[in-house]
C-alpha positions in Angstrom: -39.6 11.7 13.9 -35.8 12.3 13.6 -33.5 10.7 16.1 -31.8 13.1 18.5 -28.2 11.9 18.3 -27.0 14.6 20.7 -29.1 13.1 23.5 -27.7 9.6 22.6 -24.2 11.0 22.8 -24.9 12.7 26.2 -26.2 9.4 27.6 -23.1 7.5 26.4 -20.7 10.1 27.8 -22.6 10.1 31.1 -22.1 6.3 31.4 -18.4 6.6 30.4 -17.7 9.3 33.0 -18.4 6.8 35.8 -15.8 4.4 34.6 -12.2 4.4 35.9 -10.5 3.7 32.5 -10.7 6.2 29.6 -11.7 4.4 26.4 -9.8 4.8 23.2 -11.6 6.7 20.4 -10.7 6.7 16.7 -12.0 10.0 15.4 -12.1 10.6 11.7 -11.0 14.2 11.0 -11.9 16.0 7.8 -10.1 19.2 8.7 -8.8 21.3 11.6 -11.8 23.7 12.0 -14.3 20.8 12.2 -12.0 18.9 14.6 -11.5 21.9 17.0 -14.8 21.8 18.9 -15.1 18.0 18.7 -11.7 17.7 20.4 -12.6 20.2 23.0 -15.7 18.3 23.8 -14.5 14.7 23.7 -11.1 14.9 25.1 -12.7 15.0 28.6 -13.9 11.4 28.1 -11.5 9.7 25.6 -8.0 9.1 24.6 -8.3 10.2 21.0 -6.5 9.3 17.8 -7.4 11.7 14.9 -7.2 9.8 11.7 -7.0 11.9 8.6 -8.4 9.8 5.7 -10.0 12.0 3.0 -9.4 10.8 -0.6 -12.1 13.1 -1.7 -10.1 16.2 -1.2 -8.7 17.8 -4.4 -6.1 18.8 -5.4 -3.3 17.1 -3.5 -2.0 20.5 -2.3 -5.3 21.1 -0.6 -5.2 17.6 1.0 -1.7 18.4 2.3 -2.6 21.8 3.6 -5.6 20.5 5.6 -3.5 17.7 7.1 -0.7 20.0 8.2 -3.3 22.4 9.8 -4.8 19.4 11.7 -1.4 18.5 13.1 -0.7 22.1 14.1 -4.0 22.3 15.9 -3.3 19.2 17.9 0.0 20.7 19.1 -1.2 24.2 19.8 -4.8 23.8 21.2 -5.0 24.4 24.9 -6.5 21.7 27.1 -5.9 18.7 24.9 -4.5 15.6 26.5 -3.8 12.1 25.1 -4.5 13.2 21.5 -2.5 11.9 18.6 -2.8 12.4 14.8 -2.3 9.9 12.0 -2.2 11.0 8.4 -3.0 8.5 5.6 -1.5 8.5 2.1 -3.3 10.5 -0.5 -5.4 8.1 -2.5 -7.8 10.0 -4.8 -8.5 6.9 -6.8 -10.6 5.7 -3.8 -13.0 8.6 -4.3 -12.9 8.4 -8.1 -14.2 4.8 -7.9 -17.2 5.6 -5.7 -18.2 8.8 -7.4 -18.2 7.3 -10.9 -21.6 7.9 -12.5 -22.5 10.6 -9.9 -20.4 13.4 -11.2 -23.3 15.6 -12.0 -25.1 15.2 -8.7 -25.5 18.3 -6.5 -23.6 18.6 -3.2 -25.4 16.9 -0.4 -26.9 14.0 -2.5 -26.0 10.4 -3.3 -22.4 11.1 -4.2 -21.8 12.6 -0.8 -23.5 9.7 0.9 -21.2 7.3 -0.9 -18.3 9.4 0.3 -19.5 9.3 3.9 -19.5 5.5 3.7 -16.1 5.3 2.0 -14.4 7.2 4.8 -16.4 5.7 7.7 -15.7 2.1 6.4 -12.0 2.8 6.4 -12.2 4.2 9.9 -14.3 1.2 11.2 -11.9 -1.3 9.7 -8.9 0.6 11.2 -10.6 0.7 14.6 -11.2 -3.0 14.6 -7.6 -3.8 13.5 -6.1 -1.5 16.1 -8.3 -2.4 19.0 -10.1 0.9 19.5 -13.1 1.1 21.9 -15.2 3.5 19.7 -15.0 5.2 16.4 -16.8 8.3 14.9 -16.3 11.3 12.6 -16.2 15.1 12.9 -18.3 15.4 9.8 -21.6 15.9 11.6 -20.5 19.3 12.9 -21.1 20.8 9.5 -24.6 22.2 8.8 -24.1 20.9 5.3 -23.7 17.3 6.3 -26.6 14.9 6.9 -26.2 13.7 10.4 -29.0 11.2 10.0 -27.3 9.5 7.1 -23.9 9.6 8.8 -25.2 8.0 12.0 -27.1 5.3 10.0 -24.0 4.4 8.2 -21.9 4.4 11.4 -24.4 2.1 13.0 -24.3 -0.3 10.1 -20.5 -0.4 10.1 -20.5 -0.9 13.9 -22.4 -4.1 13.5 -20.2 -5.2 10.5 -16.9 -4.6 12.3 -17.9 -5.2 15.9 -16.7 -1.8 17.2 -19.1 0.6 18.9 -19.9 3.7 16.9 -20.2 7.0 18.9 -23.5 8.3 17.7 -23.4 12.1 17.6 -24.5 15.4 16.0 -21.7 17.8 16.9 -23.4 20.8 15.4 -25.9 20.7 18.2 -25.5 22.8 21.4 -23.8 25.5 19.3 -21.0 23.1 18.3 -20.6 24.6 14.8 -20.5 28.2 16.3 -17.9 27.1 18.8 -15.8 25.6 16.0 -15.9 29.0 14.2 -14.7 30.7 17.4 -11.9 28.3 17.9 -10.9 28.6 14.2 -10.6 32.4 14.7 -8.7 31.9 18.0 -6.1 29.7 16.5 -6.0 31.3 13.1 -7.0 28.1 11.3 -7.2 27.8 7.6 -11.0 27.6 6.9 -11.9 26.5 3.4 -15.3 27.4 1.7 -15.9 24.0 0.1 -16.2 20.4 1.3 -13.0 19.2 -0.4 -13.8 17.4 -3.6 -13.5 18.8 -7.1 -17.3 18.9 -7.5 -17.9 20.9 -4.3 -15.1 23.3 -5.3 -16.8 23.9 -8.7 -20.1 24.6 -7.0 -18.4 27.0 -4.6 -16.7 28.8 -7.5 -19.9 29.1 -9.4 -21.7 30.6 -6.4 -18.9 33.2 -6.1 
């Protein structure tokens, strides 16, 4: 039976709501649309730093456009408090290294799972270095992302780096639908492919 990560998240948040101090959350952000609902949801419980580390995104212009849109959202979205954004340098060589030999895999398979781990490991190490209380990612809001794999990797990295992973499946409770509503409300740039050159090719072939 699959684990219900939404129930785990709700239990964690219930426990946090009774504490006087707001914990610091390092939230990996893939783009503004996916971040919108997650921010709306989690800003009630955490001081959040959005960390944009996505070496899979191609080309560089796309990487820059998504980063700029994320910054805009953080400034314009109503109700946000104690949210900051950090943008990492563009390092496509990081993604090239982990995708080598998997170039012909279809979207949603082993290459994607390596990409999950690449980005989450960077976030976990950053969270440990900067003293965050939790880390997690917005990726599970997408119906195309495997929440089971994401949370398994997050749990493994939590043990490795000693920082609690915020288990979650943000698409639940109409999270994905709400992200679409917020994207329309704020006029967010919403792309039709994950980000890497391989997903872009698949998207173009479908069109």
